[in-house]
GUMI-187666 format. One line per field, with one value per atom (N, C-alpha, C, O): residue in three letters; residue number from 1; x, y, z; atom name. Coordinates in steps of 0.001 Angstrom, whole numbers. Layout:
<recs>
aa: ALA; ... .
i: NUM; ... .
px: X; ... .
py: Y; ... .
pz: Z; ... .
at: CA; ... .
</recs>
This chain:
<recs>
aa: MET; MET; MET; MET; ILE; ILE; ILE; ILE; LEU; LEU; LEU; LEU; PRO; PRO; PRO; PRO; GLU; GLU; GLU; GLU; GLY; GLY; GLY; GLY; LEU; LEU; LEU; LEU; GLU; GLU; GLU; GLU; PHE; PHE; PHE; PHE; VAL; VAL; VAL; VAL; LEU; LEU; LEU; LEU; GLU; GLU; GLU; GLU; SER; SER; SER; SER; SER; SER; SER; SER; PRO; PRO; PRO; PRO; LEU; LEU; LEU; LEU; GLY; GLY; GLY; GLY; ARG; ARG; ARG; ARG; ALA; ALA; ALA; ALA; ARG; ARG; ARG; ARG; THR; THR; THR; THR; THR; THR; THR; THR; ALA; ALA; ALA; ALA; GLU; GLU; GLU; GLU; LEU; LEU; LEU; LEU; ILE; ILE; ILE; ILE; ALA; ALA; ALA; ALA; ALA; ALA; ALA; ALA; GLU; GLU; GLU; GLU; LEU; LEU; LEU; LEU; ALA; ALA; ALA; ALA; LEU; LEU; LEU; LEU; PRO; PRO; PRO; PRO; VAL; VAL; VAL; VAL; ALA; ALA; ALA; ALA; ALA; ALA; ALA; ALA; ILE; ILE; ILE; ILE; ARG; ARG; ARG; ARG; SER; SER; SER; SER; SER; SER; SER; SER; PRO; PRO; PRO; PRO; LEU; LEU; LEU; LEU; LEU; LEU; LEU; LEU; MET; MET; MET; MET; GLU; GLU; GLU; GLU; ASN; ASN; ASN; ASN; ALA; ALA; ALA; ALA; LEU; LEU; LEU; LEU; GLY; GLY; GLY; GLY; VAL; VAL; VAL; VAL; TRP; TRP; TRP; TRP; GLU; GLU; GLU; GLU; GLY; GLY; GLY; GLY; LEU; LEU; LEU; LEU; THR; THR; THR; THR; ALA; ALA; ALA; ALA; ALA; ALA; ALA; ALA; GLU; GLU; GLU; GLU; ILE; ILE; ILE; ILE; ASP; ASP; ASP; ASP; ASP; ASP; ASP; ASP; ARG; ARG; ARG; ARG; PHE; PHE; PHE; PHE; PRO; PRO; PRO; PRO; GLY; GLY; GLY; GLY; ALA; ALA; ALA; ALA; ARG; ARG; ARG; ARG; GLN; GLN; GLN; GLN; ALA; ALA; ALA; ALA; ARG; ARG; ARG; ARG; GLU; GLU; GLU; GLU; ALA; ALA; ALA; ALA; ASP; ASP; ASP; ASP; LYS; LYS; LYS; LYS; TRP; TRP; TRP; TRP; SER; SER; SER; SER; TYR; TYR; TYR; TYR; VAL; VAL; VAL; VAL; ILE; ILE; ILE; ILE; ASP; ASP; ASP; ASP; GLY; GLY; GLY; GLY; GLY; GLY; GLY; GLY; GLU; GLU; GLU; GLU; SER; SER; SER; SER; TYR; TYR; TYR; TYR; ALA; ALA; ALA; ALA; VAL; VAL; VAL; VAL; SER; SER; SER; SER; ARG; ARG; ARG; ARG; GLU; GLU; GLU; GLU; ARG; ARG; ARG; ARG; ALA; ALA; ALA; ALA; ARG; ARG; ARG; ARG; ARG; ARG; ARG; ARG; TRP; TRP; TRP; TRP; LEU; LEU; LEU; LEU; ALA; ALA; ALA; ALA; GLY; GLY; GLY; GLY; CYS; CYS; CYS; CYS; ALA; ALA; ALA; ALA; ALA; ALA; ALA; ALA; PRO; PRO; PRO; PRO; VAL; VAL; VAL; VAL; THR; THR; THR; THR; VAL; VAL; VAL; VAL; ALA; ALA; ALA; ALA; VAL; VAL; VAL; VAL; THR; THR; THR; THR; HIS; HIS; HIS; HIS; GLU; GLU; GLU; GLU; MET; MET; MET; MET; MET; MET; MET; MET; SER; SER; SER; SER; ARG; ARG; ARG; ARG; ALA; ALA; ALA; ALA; ILE; ILE; ILE; ILE; ARG; ARG; ARG; ARG; GLY; GLY; GLY; GLY; ALA; ALA; ALA; ALA; TYR; TYR; TYR; TYR; ALA; ALA; ALA; ALA; SER; SER; SER; SER; LEU; LEU; LEU; LEU; SER; SER; SER; SER; PRO; PRO; PRO; PRO; ALA; ALA; ALA; ALA; GLU; GLU; GLU; GLU; THR; THR; THR; THR; LEU; LEU; LEU; LEU; ALA; ALA; ALA; ALA; ARG; ARG; ARG; ARG; SER; SER; SER; SER; HIS; HIS; HIS; HIS; PRO; PRO; PRO; PRO; GLN; GLN; GLN; GLN; ASP; ASP; ASP; ASP; ARG; ARG; ARG; ARG; LEU; LEU; LEU; LEU; TYR; TYR; TYR; TYR; ARG; ARG; ARG; ARG; LEU; LEU; LEU; LEU; ASP; ASP; ASP; ASP; GLY; GLY; GLY; GLY; GLY; GLY; GLY; GLY; ALA; ALA; ALA; ALA; ILE; ILE; ILE; ILE; THR; THR; THR; THR; GLU; GLU; GLU; GLU; MET; MET; MET; MET; VAL; VAL; VAL; VAL; ILE; ILE; ILE; ILE; ALA; ALA; ALA; ALA; GLN; GLN; GLN; GLN; ARG; ARG; ARG; ARG .
i: 1; 1; 1; 1; 2; 2; 2; 2; 3; 3; 3; 3; 4; 4; 4; 4; 5; 5; 5; 5; 6; 6; 6; 6; 7; 7; 7; 7; 8; 8; 8; 8; 9; 9; 9; 9; 10; 10; 10; 10; 11; 11; 11; 11; 12; 12; 12; 12; 13; 13; 13; 13; 14; 14; 14; 14; 15; 15; 15; 15; 16; 16; 16; 16; 17; 17; 17; 17; 18; 18; 18; 18; 19; 19; 19; 19; 20; 20; 20; 20; 21; 21; 21; 21; 22; 22; 22; 22; 23; 23; 23; 23; 24; 24; 24; 24; 25; 25; 25; 25; 26; 26; 26; 26; 27; 27; 27; 27; 28; 28; 28; 28; 29; 29; 29; 29; 30; 30; 30; 30; 31; 31; 31; 31; 32; 32; 32; 32; 33; 33; 33; 33; 34; 34; 34; 34; 35; 35; 35; 35; 36; 36; 36; 36; 37; 37; 37; 37; 38; 38; 38; 38; 39; 39; 39; 39; 40; 40; 40; 40; 41; 41; 41; 41; 42; 42; 42; 42; 43; 43; 43; 43; 44; 44; 44; 44; 45; 45; 45; 45; 46; 46; 46; 46; 47; 47; 47; 47; 48; 48; 48; 48; 49; 49; 49; 49; 50; 50; 50; 50; 51; 51; 51; 51; 52; 52; 52; 52; 53; 53; 53; 53; 54; 54; 54; 54; 55; 55; 55; 55; 56; 56; 56; 56; 57; 57; 57; 57; 58; 58; 58; 58; 59; 59; 59; 59; 60; 60; 60; 60; 61; 61; 61; 61; 62; 62; 62; 62; 63; 63; 63; 63; 64; 64; 64; 64; 65; 65; 65; 65; 66; 66; 66; 66; 67; 67; 67; 67; 68; 68; 68; 68; 69; 69; 69; 69; 70; 70; 70; 70; 71; 71; 71; 71; 72; 72; 72; 72; 73; 73; 73; 73; 74; 74; 74; 74; 75; 75; 75; 75; 76; 76; 76; 76; 77; 77; 77; 77; 78; 78; 78; 78; 79; 79; 79; 79; 80; 80; 80; 80; 81; 81; 81; 81; 82; 82; 82; 82; 83; 83; 83; 83; 84; 84; 84; 84; 85; 85; 85; 85; 86; 86; 86; 86; 87; 87; 87; 87; 88; 88; 88; 88; 89; 89; 89; 89; 90; 90; 90; 90; 91; 91; 91; 91; 92; 92; 92; 92; 93; 93; 93; 93; 94; 94; 94; 94; 95; 95; 95; 95; 96; 96; 96; 96; 97; 97; 97; 97; 98; 98; 98; 98; 99; 99; 99; 99; 100; 100; 100; 100; 101; 101; 101; 101; 102; 102; 102; 102; 103; 103; 103; 103; 104; 104; 104; 104; 105; 105; 105; 105; 106; 106; 106; 106; 107; 107; 107; 107; 108; 108; 108; 108; 109; 109; 109; 109; 110; 110; 110; 110; 111; 111; 111; 111; 112; 112; 112; 112; 113; 113; 113; 113; 114; 114; 114; 114; 115; 115; 115; 115; 116; 116; 116; 116; 117; 117; 117; 117; 118; 118; 118; 118; 119; 119; 119; 119; 120; 120; 120; 120; 121; 121; 121; 121; 122; 122; 122; 122; 123; 123; 123; 123; 124; 124; 124; 124; 125; 125; 125; 125; 126; 126; 126; 126; 127; 127; 127; 127; 128; 128; 128; 128; 129; 129; 129; 129; 130; 130; 130; 130; 131; 131; 131; 131; 132; 132; 132; 132; 133; 133; 133; 133; 134; 134; 134; 134; 135; 135; 135; 135; 136; 136; 136; 136; 137; 137; 137; 137; 138; 138; 138; 138; 139; 139; 139; 139; 140; 140; 140; 140; 141; 141; 141; 141; 142; 142; 142; 142; 143; 143; 143; 143; 144; 144; 144; 144; 145; 145; 145; 145; 146; 146; 146; 146; 147; 147; 147; 147; 148; 148; 148; 148; 149; 149; 149; 149; 150; 150; 150; 150; 151; 151; 151; 151; 152; 152; 152; 152; 153; 153; 153; 153; 154; 154; 154; 154 .
px: 848; 0; 891; 1841; 593; 1324; 430; -768; 1037; 289; 48; 860; -1058; -1311; -184; 310; 215; 1309; 947; -168; 1913; 1729; 1069; 959; 629; -14; 1034; 2037; 790; 1682; 1301; 202; 2220; 1923; 3064; 4237; 2706; 3711; 3328; 2170; 4296; 4142; 4983; 6208; 4322; 5003; 4745; 3646; 5754; 5635; 6269; 7225; 5702; 6385; 7698; 7749; 8757; 10027; 10060; 11019; 9025; 9016; 8824; 8144; 9420; 9546; 8327; 8377; 7223; 6047; 5478; 5084; 5431; 4905; 5829; 5367; 7111; 8072; 7973; 8021; 7835; 7690; 6428; 6453; 5325; 4079; 4255; 3774; 4930; 5177; 5996; 5754; 6951; 7752; 6899; 7102; 5942; 5027; 4144; 3900; 3677; 2857; 3695; 3229; 4916; 5795; 5992; 5956; 6197; 6384; 5134; 5239; 3952; 2691; 2508; 1924; 3008; 2859; 4046; 4123; 4965; 6167; 6989; 7545; 7055; 7869; 9137; 9105; 10245; 11457; 11300; 10636; 11905; 11853; 12371; 11905; 13322; 13888; 12843; 13056; 11720; 10675; 9840; 9086; 9964; 9186; 9779; 10972; 8940; 9363; 9129; 8065; 10106; 9992; 9618; 10257; 8575; 8143; 7971; 7117; 8776; 8587; 7218; 6740; 6580; 5247; 4215; 3163; 4497; 3574; 3826; 3130; 4817; 5117; 3954; 3157; 3868; 2844; 3001; 4088; 1918; 1989; 3089; 3194; 3889; 4966; 4364; 3637; 4673; 4166; 5211; 5016; 6311; 7323; 7731; 8090; 7673; 8138; 7258; 7614; 6126; 5261; 5633; 5148; 6470; 6818; 7246; 8114; 6635; 7010; 6497; 6761; 5767; 5271; 3861; 3071; 3558; 2196; 1385; 1949; 69; -796; -437; -400; -174; 186; 1501; 1632; 2464; 3750; 3579; 4214; 2724; 2463; 1829; 2229; 843; 168; 1129; 1039; 2038; 3032; 4004; 4283; 4513; 5541; 4971; 5622; 3754; 3145; 1707; 762; 1537; 196; -736; -389; -1922; -2939; -2776; -3670; -1666; -1403; -2362; -2859; -2619; -3538; -4944; -5638; -5352; -6678; -6725; -7729; -5648; -5580; -5640; -6287; -4969; -5004; -6405; -6893; -7058; -8420; -9383; -10328; -9145; -10015; -9876; -10812; -8720; -8487; -7534; -6430; -7982; -7132; -6618; -5512; -7405; -7022; -5811; -4919; -5775; -4737; -3636; -2594; -3852; -2880; -1557; -1530; -479; 852; 1618; 1870; 1980; 2813; 4221; 4685; 4901; 6264; 7113; 7259; 7660; 8488; 7679; 8252; 6355; 5494; 4729; 5163; 3591; 2776; 1303; 930; 486; -961; -1559; -881; -2830; -3531; -3618; -3569; -3747; -3808; -2526; -2576; -1381; -95; -26; 440; -490; -483; -1345; -1003; -2466; -3334; -2605; -2777; -1805; -1033; 6; 255; 604; 1549; 812; 1334; -395; -1211; -1541; -1492; -1872; -2167; -951; -1076; 231; 1458; 1670; 2045; 1429; 1611; 617; 1001; -648; -1669; -1335; -1512; -856; -509; 631; 743; 1467; 2597; 2289; 3161; 1085; 719; 444; -585; 1370; 1230; 861; 303; 1164; 877; -623; -1307; -1135; -2558; -2963; -4079; -2053; -2327; -1173; -18; -1503; -507; -1031; -2150; -230; -552; 332; 1558; -304; 433; 314; -776; 1443; 1447; 1840; 2952; 901; 1096; 587; 555; 196; -186; -1581; -2114; -2170; -3563; -3818; -4709; -3056; -3333; -3078; -3812; -2042; -1769; -2818; -3168; -3323; -4405; -5627; -6272; -5944; -7046; -6796; -7678; -5595; -5253; -5346; -5843; -4875; -4932; -6376; -6757; -7183; -8580; -9345; -10199; -9032; -9675; -9318; -10182; -8035; -7595; -8185; -8623; -8197; -8708; -10182; -10594; -10966; -12409; -12844; -14038; -11873; -12166; -13092; -14047; -12788; -13581; -13243; -12139; -14175; -13933; -12983; -12799; -12384; -11548; -12286; -11723; -13526; -14290; -14526; -14398; -14871; -15090; -13794; -13805; -12690; -11393; -11026; -10624; -11160; -10809; -11722; -11317; -12943; -13885; -13525; -14023; -12674; -12249; -11309; -10634; -11279; -10295; -9638; -10024; -8671; -8027; -7620; -6471; -8571; -8220; -7097; -6939; -6342; -5167; -5512; -4645; -6753; -7115; -7924; -8805; -7622; -8382; -7482; -6342; -8049; -7469; -8508; -9708; -8055; -8966; -8608; -7454; -9612; -9419; -9955; -11120; -9097; -9466; -9503; -8470; -10691; -10824; -12049; -13141; -11867; -12981; -13697; -14892; -12980; -13575; -14231; -14657; -14320; -14945; -13881; -12775; -14238; -13373; -14117; -15207; -13522; -14126; -13276; -12070; -13912; -13213; -13289; -14354; -12151; -12092; -11474; -10492; -12049; -11520; -10557; -10845; -9429; -8434; -8865; -9135; -8930; -9296; -8180; -7007; -8546; -7562; -7262; -8162; -6002; -5608; -5615; -5313 .
py: -1176; 0; 1235; 1318; 2171; 3431; 4511; 4580; 5347; 6433; 7544; 7744; 8273; 9409; 10422; 10718; 10947; 11916; 13150; 13666; 13610; 14813; 14595; 15532; 13367; 13096; 13129; 12417; 13963; 13992; 12823; 12780; 11875; 10608; 10221; 10327; 9773; 9317; 7907; 7638; 7031; 5687; 5644; 5749; 5488; 5543; 4244; 3694; 3748; 2455; 2458; 3182; 1624; 1271; 613; -80; 812; 158; -1333; -2029; -1820; -3225; -4140; -3779; -5316; -6236; -6492; -6267; -6958; -7307; -6092; -6181; -4967; -3749; -3301; -2933; -3335; -2916; -3813; -3320; -5121; -6054; -5736; -5740; -5460; -5092; -3793; -3679; -2824; -1553; -1788; -1146; -2695; -2998; -3634; -3356; -4492; -5087; -4006; -4027; -3080; -1974; -1111; -733; -808; -4; -685; -25; -1986; -2719; -2611; -2399; -2755; -2641; -1254; -1105; -248; 1138; 1618; 2792; 713; 1037; 2129; 3006; 2061; 2993; 2284; 1092; 3001; 2376; 2175; 2966; 1130; 853; 2058; 2328; 2771; 3948; 5045; 5948; 4972; 5985; 5771; 6660; 4606; 4322; 5113; 5016; 5883; 6607; 5720; 5118; 5647; 4859; 5787; 6819; 5413; 6253; 5435; 4550; 5724; 5058; 5355; 4594; 6452; 6769; 5727; 5621; 4951; 3928; 2553; 1591; 2454; 1161; 691; 1496; -614; -1216; -746; -338; -800; -465; -1299; -2502; -657; -1362; -2154; -1606; -3435; -4303; -4552; -5392; -3831; -3873; -5281; -6092; -5566; -6863; -8024; -9185; -7729; -8786; -9193; -10214; -8426; -8705; -10159; -10648; -10842; -12202; -13283; -14465; -12903; -13890; -14338; -13567; -15587; -16077; -15594; -15135; -15695; -15313; -16115; -15569; -17404; -18253; -17796; -17795; -17411; -16933; -15608; -15384; -14734; -13458; -13733; -13153; -14616; -14947; -15548; -15279; -16355; -16998; -15985; -16014; -15095; -14135; -12880; -12267; -12509; -11269; -11551; -11091; -12302; -12699; -11489; -10497; -11606; -10566; -9396; -8556; -9326; -8169; -8109; -7036; -9250; -9221; -8811; -8095; -9258; -8886; -7386; -6724; -6862; -5419; -4614; -3569; -5100; -4401; -4455; -3450; -5605; -5718; -4781; -4271; -4555; -3681; -2213; -1432; -1840; -465; -489; 52; -1128; -1334; -18; 24; 1050; 2323; 2943; 3464; 2891; 3596; 2698; 3195; 1399; 488; 530; 406; 704; 728; -506; -693; -1337; -2503; -1989; -1074; -2564; -2128; -2124; -3148; -976; -834; -663; -574; -615; -501; 804; 1796; 793; 1994; 1615; 494; 2547; 2362; 2776; 3370; 2456; 2953; 4476; 5113; 5061; 6527; 7151; 8157; 6550; 7037; 6822; 7695; 5663; 5381; 6374; 6777; 6767; 7732; 9063; 9712; 9470; 10709; 10560; 11497; 9381; 9113; 9166; 9704; 8613; 8651; 10095; 10456; 10908; 12324; 13037; 13841; 12731; 13348; 12903; 13708; 11616; 11127; 11817; 12303; 11861; 12505; 13966; 14452; 14671; 16087; 16286; 17355; 15286; 15393; 14983; 15083; 14529; 14110; 15347; 16003; 15654; 16868; 16570; 17431; 15365; 15035; 14826; 14367; 15162; 14925; 13456; 13160; 12542; 11109; 10482; 10550; 9870; 9151; 7750; 7569; 6763; 5373; 4983; 5050; 4574; 4175; 2680; 2115; 2045; 614; 491; 840; -16; -65; -1396; -2394; -1410; -2637; -2476; -1367; -3585; -3552; -2531; -1691; -2589; -1678; -224; 670; 15; 1395; 1871; 3051; 964; 1320; 1787; 2765; 1089; 1520; 2935; 3791; 3163; 4466; 5572; 6659; 5311; 6314; 6623; 7789; 5582; 5813; 6495; 7347; 6114; 6759; 8227; 9068; 8538; 9936; 10734; 11869; 10151; 10843; 11213; 12322; 10275; 10484; 10989; 11072; 11324; 11779; 10803; 11208; 9512; 8480; 8428; 8791; 7986; 7795; 6609; 5822; 6471; 5298; 3982; 3084; 3853; 2612; 2357; 1223; 3412; 3256; 2869; 2056; 3449; 3127; 1675; 959; 1238; -137; -1161; -2306; -773; -1684; -1932; -2879; -1099; -1274; -2469; -2840; -3054; -4101; -3759; -2795; -4528; -4319; -5680; -6098; -6367; -7639; -7436; -6349; -8474; -8374; -8058; -7611; -8282; -8054; -6769; -6705; -5748; -4505; -3291; -3227; -2353; -1017; -51; -311; 1048; 2081; 3388; 3815; 4019; 5327; 6381; 6346; 7307; 8415; 9662; 10111; 10218; 11359; 12175; 11630; 13468; 14363; 14054; 14319; 13495; 13151; 11787; 11334; 11121; 9797; 8702; 8918; 7534; 6357; 5304; 4875; 4889; 3878; 2618; 2659; 1501; 214; -430; -479; -924; -1582; -2957; -3118; -3955; -5307; -5452; -5009; -6065; -6294; -7508; -8569; -7360; -8475; -9499; -9150; -10753; -11843; -12185; -12211; -12446; -12825; -14318; -14847 .
pz: 0; 0; 0; 778; -850; -915; -300; -577; 536; 1165; 159; -745; 301; -592; -498; 590; -1636; -1674; -855; -936; -66; 723; 2077; 2867; 2357; 3644; 4744; 4686; 5744; 6903; 7790; 8342; 7924; 8556; 9485; 9128; 10675; 11632; 12082; 12399; 12106; 12655; 13918; 13861; 15057; 16339; 17080; 17009; 17793; 18452; 19831; 20108; 20678; 21919; 21519; 20503; 22290; 21949; 22318; 21984; 23000; 23399; 22197; 21236; 22254; 21131; 20273; 19064; 20862; 20056; 19345; 18183; 20026; 19400; 18272; 17192; 18521; 17492; 16252; 15125; 16458; 15332; 14538; 13307; 15233; 14557; 13778; 12650; 14359; 13661; 12391; 11369; 12452; 11257; 10161; 8979; 10546; 9562; 8928; 7722; 9735; 9221; 8268; 7194; 8666; 7807; 6451; 5413; 6460; 5200; 4329; 3121; 4933; 4177; 3578; 2504; 4271; 3808; 2985; 2623; 2691; 1923; 2598; 1937; 3927; 4697; 5150; 5458; 5194; 5734; 7246; 7916; 7767; 9207; 9994; 11101; 9427; 10094; 10312; 11121; 9598; 9750; 11014; 11411; 11648; 12854; 14020; 14308; 14675; 15872; 17086; 17233; 17931; 19151; 20300; 20509; 21045; 22160; 23432; 23490; 24452; 25744; 26351; 27192; 25936; 26444; 26029; 26660; 24974; 24489; 25099; 24771; 25986; 26607; 27470; 27953; 27655; 28499; 29934; 30342; 30702; 32124; 32764; 32525; 33564; 34265; 35423; 36252; 35470; 36534; 37608; 38487; 37541; 38604; 38987; 38134; 40289; 40799; 40334; 40539; 39717; 39196; 37765; 37277; 37097; 35699; 35529; 36253; 34574; 34221; 35154; 34930; 36199; 37151; 36793; 36247; 37107; 36961; 38157; 39150; 38063; 39186; 40432; 41534; 40261; 41409; 42042; 43266; 41220; 41747; 42486; 43516; 41963; 42639; 43999; 45009; 44017; 45275; 46286; 47484; 45797; 46663; 47264; 48462; 46422; 46851; 47520; 48366; 47131; 47623; 48067; 47427; 49154; 49597; 49762; 50402; 49165; 49279; 48317; 48217; 47617; 46750; 45555; 45213; 44923; 43767; 44202; 43480; 45363; 45858; 46178; 45918; 46736; 47030; 45736; 45680; 44703; 43415; 42825; 42308; 42892; 42361; 43082; 42479; 44368; 45156; 44738; 44904; 44199; 43748; 42563; 42622; 41484; 40310; 39720; 39180; 39818; 39221; 39905; 39236; 41227; 41987; 42548; 42974; 42554; 43164; 42394; 41169; 43127; 42516; 42971; 44161; 42017; 42286; 42553; 41874; 43529; 43854; 42582; 41914; 42264; 41062; 39787; 38701; 39901; 38731; 38729; 39314; 38066; 37990; 38023; 37678; 38436; 38473; 37132; 36292; 36945; 35763; 35787; 34735; 36969; 37072; 36517; 35808; 36841; 36327; 34819; 34087; 34354; 32911; 32144; 31032; 32743; 32081; 31885; 30853; 32850; 32700; 31586; 30828; 31498; 30406; 29072; 28095; 29024; 27805; 27424; 26248; 28405; 28132; 27545; 26621; 28095; 27552; 26109; 25256; 25836; 24464; 23529; 22466; 23917; 23074; 22815; 21698; 23831; 23680; 22683; 22083; 22500; 21582; 20155; 19292; 19881; 18518; 17675; 17831; 16788; 15977; 14525; 13845; 14039; 12644; 12458; 13373; 11272; 11014; 11178; 11605; 10839; 10988; 11759; 11338; 12893; 13680; 13910; 14391; 13570; 13874; 15041; 14957; 16137; 17336; 17521; 17438; 17774; 18077; 19535; 19930; 20331; 21772; 22316; 21596; 23565; 24267; 24870; 24924; 25322; 25788; 26891; 26758; 27972; 29083; 28691; 29111; 27888; 27466; 26474; 26459; 25647; 24735; 25518; 25141; 26608; 27470; 27988; 27938; 28479; 29049; 28001; 28295; 26789; 25717; 25354; 25253; 25158; 24794; 25930; 25688; 27159; 28303; 28410; 28660; 28219; 28280; 27123; 27309; 25946; 24760; 24922; 24583; 25442; 25545; 26924; 27210; 27774; 29142; 29874; 30537; 29740; 30400; 31886; 32292; 32672; 34101; 34284; 33355; 35456; 35701; 35433; 34806; 35892; 35678; 34192; 33731; 33434; 31992; 31280; 30356; 31710; 31105; 31367; 30449; 32605; 32955; 32296; 32099; 31953; 31306; 29844; 29235; 29285; 27890; 27779; 28739; 26607; 26337; 25010; 24350; 24631; 23339; 22777; 22917; 22140; 21511; 20485; 19928; 20252; 19374; 17914; 17163; 17507; 16108; 15919; 15061; 16723; 16647; 16436; 16896; 15729; 15597; 16135; 16052; 16681; 17159; 16489; 16505; 15901; 15285; 16247; 16643; 16610; 17484; 16619; 16123; 16440; 15543; 15931; 16095; 16074; 16363; 17664; 17793; 18631; 19912; 19947; 21010; 18803; 18726; 18662; 18167; 19168; 19092; 18283; 18662; 17161; 16306; 16366; 16122; 16692; 16738; 15363; 14746; 14889; 13578; 13743; 14468; 13069; 13098; 11931; 10819; 12184; 11143; 10327; 10890; 9012; 8146; 8120; 7981; 8253; 8210; 6765; 5924; 6479; 5115; 4985; 3915 .
at: N; CA; C; O; N; CA; C; O; N; CA; C; O; N; CA; C; O; N; CA; C; O; N; CA; C; O; N; CA; C; O; N; CA; C; O; N; CA; C; O; N; CA; C; O; N; CA; C; O; N; CA; C; O; N; CA; C; O; N; CA; C; O; N; CA; C; O; N; CA; C; O; N; CA; C; O; N; CA; C; O; N; CA; C; O; N; CA; C; O; N; CA; C; O; N; CA; C; O; N; CA; C; O; N; CA; C; O; N; CA; C; O; N; CA; C; O; N; CA; C; O; N; CA; C; O; N; CA; C; O; N; CA; C; O; N; CA; C; O; N; CA; C; O; N; CA; C; O; N; CA; C; O; N; CA; C; O; N; CA; C; O; N; CA; C; O; N; CA; C; O; N; CA; C; O; N; CA; C; O; N; CA; C; O; N; CA; C; O; N; CA; C; O; N; CA; C; O; N; CA; C; O; N; CA; C; O; N; CA; C; O; N; CA; C; O; N; CA; C; O; N; CA; C; O; N; CA; C; O; N; CA; C; O; N; CA; C; O; N; CA; C; O; N; CA; C; O; N; CA; C; O; N; CA; C; O; N; CA; C; O; N; CA; C; O; N; CA; C; O; N; CA; C; O; N; CA; C; O; N; CA; C; O; N; CA; C; O; N; CA; C; O; N; CA; C; O; N; CA; C; O; N; CA; C; O; N; CA; C; O; N; CA; C; O; N; CA; C; O; N; CA; C; O; N; CA; C; O; N; CA; C; O; N; CA; C; O; N; CA; C; O; N; CA; C; O; N; CA; C; O; N; CA; C; O; N; CA; C; O; N; CA; C; O; N; CA; C; O; N; CA; C; O; N; CA; C; O; N; CA; C; O; N; CA; C; O; N; CA; C; O; N; CA; C; O; N; CA; C; O; N; CA; C; O; N; CA; C; O; N; CA; C; O; N; CA; C; O; N; CA; C; O; N; CA; C; O; N; CA; C; O; N; CA; C; O; N; CA; C; O; N; CA; C; O; N; CA; C; O; N; CA; C; O; N; CA; C; O; N; CA; C; O; N; CA; C; O; N; CA; C; O; N; CA; C; O; N; CA; C; O; N; CA; C; O; N; CA; C; O; N; CA; C; O; N; CA; C; O; N; CA; C; O; N; CA; C; O; N; CA; C; O; N; CA; C; O; N; CA; C; O; N; CA; C; O; N; CA; C; O; N; CA; C; O; N; CA; C; O; N; CA; C; O; N; CA; C; O; N; CA; C; O; N; CA; C; O; N; CA; C; O; N; CA; C; O; N; CA; C; O; N; CA; C; O; N; CA; C; O; N; CA; C; O; N; CA; C; O; N; CA; C; O; N; CA; C; O; N; CA; C; O; N; CA; C; O; N; CA; C; O; N; CA; C; O; N; CA; C; O; N; CA; C; O; N; CA; C; O; N; CA; C; O; N; CA; C; O; N; CA; C; O; N; CA; C; O; N; CA; C; O; N; CA; C; O; N; CA; C; O; N; CA; C; O; N; CA; C; O; N; CA; C; O; N; CA; C; O; N; CA; C; O; N; CA; C; O; N; CA; C; O .
</recs>
């Protein structure tokens, strides 16, 4: 696919592996060089701190009661060395404020996608947390509206 001539377009990605790989696939489809992908730490997944890489059972074993405490206040709970959804929402706001191109394609992760859409639409914490981001979805944010699009399978 070739982009329309003169279209100001930015492809921005979390620097984390899966997102970066997806951004490279998108760049190839759009006939963009990989060097055109902007890397943004603001698009990284929520940091899970000391829970990173652990299963639920391992978290329960090492940090008794912590998952239940997080479920009781998922929006504000901060995992040691990690961040809360409230903090992620502020990161999402900073990212949105920096989008200057008429068209920006962001490749990010499920929890950060929630935070971006919540910040964009000024959703409440409960509305933001109720959002999901299946792997086969794109979201268009335009004119205050959020449109969910399903990716066609080849």
